[in-house]
C-alpha positions as CSV (number, residue, x, y, z in Angstrom):
1,M,13.9,9.3,43.4
2,C,14.0,7.8,45.9
3,A,10.7,7.5,47.0
4,A,9.5,6.6,42.9
5,A,12.4,4.1,43.5
6,R,10.5,3.0,46.5
7,E,6.9,2.6,45.4
8,T,8.2,1.2,42.5
9,F,9.5,-1.6,44.6
10,E,6.5,-2.2,46.6
11,E,3.6,-1.1,44.0
12,S,5.3,-3.6,41.2
13,G,8.5,-5.6,42.8
14,V,10.8,-4.1,40.6
15,L,13.4,-2.9,42.7
16,F,16.3,-0.3,41.4
17,A,18.9,-0.9,43.6
18,G,22.6,-2.9,43.7
19,P,25.1,-4.5,46.4
20,A,27.2,-1.9,48.1
21,G,30.4,-3.0,46.6
22,D,29.2,-3.2,42.9
23,P,27.4,0.2,42.4
24,D,26.9,-0.3,38.7
25,R,25.3,-3.6,38.7
26,I,22.2,-4.1,39.2
27,V,19.5,-6.6,41.5
28,A,18.9,-9.0,39.0
29,D,15.9,-11.3,41.0
30,A,14.5,-9.1,43.3
31,T,11.6,-11.8,44.8
32,V,13.9,-12.7,47.1
33,Y,13.3,-9.9,48.9
34,G,9.2,-10.5,49.1
35,E,9.1,-9.9,53.0
36,A,11.0,-6.8,53.1
37,R,8.2,-6.4,50.3
38,A,5.6,-6.4,53.0
39,A,7.1,-4.3,55.2
40,L,8.0,-1.6,53.5
41,A,3.9,-1.2,52.0
42,N,3.2,-1.9,55.5
43,N,5.2,0.2,56.9
44,S,7.1,-1.2,59.2
45,L,10.2,-0.7,57.1
46,S,11.4,2.4,56.0
47,F,13.3,2.3,53.0
48,A,16.6,3.4,53.5
49,D,16.7,0.5,55.9
50,F,15.7,-2.1,53.3
51,L,18.1,-0.8,51.2
52,R,21.5,-1.0,54.4
53,T,20.2,-4.5,56.1
54,E,20.8,-5.8,52.6
55,K,24.2,-4.1,51.5
56,L,22.5,-2.1,48.1
57,V,22.6,1.0,47.1
58,L,19.7,3.2,45.4
59,R,19.8,3.1,41.2
60,A,18.8,6.3,41.0
61,D,20.7,6.9,37.2
62,L,18.5,4.6,35.7
63,L,15.5,6.4,36.5
64,R,14.0,9.4,33.8
65,P,12.2,12.5,35.7
66,W,9.3,12.7,32.6
67,A,6.4,14.4,34.2
68,N,4.8,16.9,37.2
69,W,0.9,17.0,37.7
70,V,-0.9,19.1,40.5
71,T,-4.1,18.0,41.6
72,P,-6.8,21.2,40.4
73,K,-7.6,23.5,42.5
74,E,-11.0,22.3,42.1
75,E,-10.4,18.9,44.1
76,R,-10.5,20.0,47.4
77,T,-11.0,17.3,49.6
78,R,-6.9,16.0,48.4
79,R,-4.6,16.6,46.2
80,Y,-1.2,15.9,44.8
81,D,2.2,17.4,43.5
82,T,3.3,13.5,41.3
83,Y,5.5,12.9,39.7
84,F,6.4,10.1,36.5
85,F,9.4,9.5,36.2
86,V,10.3,6.6,33.0
87,A,13.0,3.8,33.3
88,A,14.1,0.4,31.8
89,L,13.1,-2.3,33.0
90,P,16.2,-4.3,34.9
91,Q,17.2,-7.8,33.4
92,G,16.3,-10.7,35.6
93,Q,13.4,-8.7,37.3
94,R,9.8,-8.5,36.2
95,A,6.8,-7.0,37.8
96,D,4.1,-8.8,39.6
97,G,1.8,-6.4,40.1
98,E,1.0,-7.9,44.0
99,N,0.0,-4.6,45.5
100,T,-3.1,-3.3,47.4
101,E,-3.3,-0.5,45.1
102,S,-4.4,-1.6,41.6
103,D,-7.0,-3.3,41.3
104,R,-4.9,-5.2,38.7
105,A,-1.4,-5.6,36.5
106,F,-0.8,-5.9,33.2
107,W,1.8,-5.5,30.2
108,S,0.3,-3.2,27.8
109,T,1.8,-0.6,25.3
110,P,0.9,2.3,25.7
111,Q,-1.4,3.0,22.4
112,A,-3.7,-0.2,23.3
113,G,-3.9,1.0,26.9
114,L,-5.0,3.7,25.4
115,D,-7.3,2.0,22.9
116,D,-8.6,0.1,26.0
117,F,-9.4,3.7,26.9
118,A,-11.1,5.0,24.4
119,E,-12.9,1.4,23.9
120,G,-14.7,1.6,27.4
121,R,-12.7,-1.3,28.1
122,S,-10.7,0.8,31.3
123,F,-10.9,3.9,32.5
124,L,-7.5,7.0,32.6
125,L,-7.0,9.6,34.7
126,P,-5.4,12.6,32.8
127,P,-1.9,12.4,34.3
128,T,-1.6,8.7,33.5
129,W,-3.7,9.0,30.2
130,T,-1.2,11.8,28.7
131,Q,2.1,9.7,29.6
132,L,1.1,7.4,27.6
133,D,0.0,9.8,24.9
134,S,3.9,11.0,25.5
135,L,5.0,7.6,25.2
136,T,2.9,6.1,21.9
137,G,4.9,5.3,19.2
138,R,8.5,5.9,21.4
139,T,10.9,2.7,22.2
140,V,12.3,2.3,25.0
141,D,15.7,3.5,23.7
142,E,14.1,6.9,22.8
143,V,11.7,7.5,25.6
144,L,15.3,7.1,27.9
145,A,17.3,8.9,25.5
146,L,15.2,12.6,25.3
147,E,16.0,15.0,27.4
148,R,12.4,16.0,28.3
149,R,11.8,19.5,30.3
150,I,9.2,19.4,33.5
151,V,7.2,21.2,33.5
152,T,4.5,21.2,36.3
153,V,1.0,20.6,34.3
154,E,-1.9,22.2,37.5
155,P,-4.8,21.7,35.8
156,N,-9.0,23.0,35.3
157,L,-12.0,21.9,36.4
158,T,-14.8,22.8,34.9
159,T,-19.2,21.8,34.1
160,G,-20.3,21.7,30.8
161,E,-24.0,19.9,30.1
162,G,-23.8,18.3,33.2
163,N,-20.1,16.5,32.4
164,W,-17.3,17.9,34.0
165,E,-15.1,18.9,31.7
166,I,-10.9,18.6,32.2
167,E,-8.9,21.5,31.3
168,F,-5.4,21.0,30.1
169,F,-2.5,20.8,27.5
170,N,-4.7,18.1,24.9
171,S,-7.4,18.4,27.5
172,E,-9.5,18.2,24.3
173,R,-8.2,15.1,23.1
174,Y,-8.2,13.2,26.0
175,N,-11.7,14.9,26.7
176,A,-13.3,14.1,23.5
177,A,-12.1,10.1,24.5
178,R,-13.7,10.4,27.5
179,N,-17.0,11.6,26.5
180,H,-17.3,9.2,23.5
181,R,-16.3,6.2,25.5
182,A,-18.4,2.1,24.4
183,P,-20.5,1.8,27.5
184,E,-18.3,-0.8,29.3
185,G,-17.1,-3.7,27.9
186,K,-18.7,-2.8,25.1
187,G,-16.4,-1.2,22.7
188,Q,-15.4,-2.5,19.0
189,G,-15.5,-6.5,19.3
190,G,-16.6,-6.8,22.8
């Protein structure tokens, strides 16, 4: 969970940490650590050194494991074993999207994200699509209260009719949305 907290801070500015002297508290304004965040991003500072220097403790208790996906065996160039976590945005903090790893950042409901994908306004890889699908219709409190059994998902890639298809639980729904999307920018009302 330490890596998840580090990545969240580096990529969104949200910091799951609190003062070492009062570990039940959480940082209310993470923007004061902007220089450290940049140093984390360029690997000139470790997360452990950042926490130690700032006299902070990791609040891993605020993160809940949600899913685990492994890149298909057919993907030979890069393979990942990725865990997904959920958490509530700490009071007083804001996610800013100021990073080098995304082309845009914005708030959206899970359903709106799925709708954008289905209408061709965005593209979602299966792990992201599946996480949004699993969150749809639930409140933050409901999500955090769920007891999830994490089962590793390692999809298979197949080709059919000139297109690749990915096989995993719910893959029929994902592939149907992916294959029947409106062309980029040509969704309903767009």
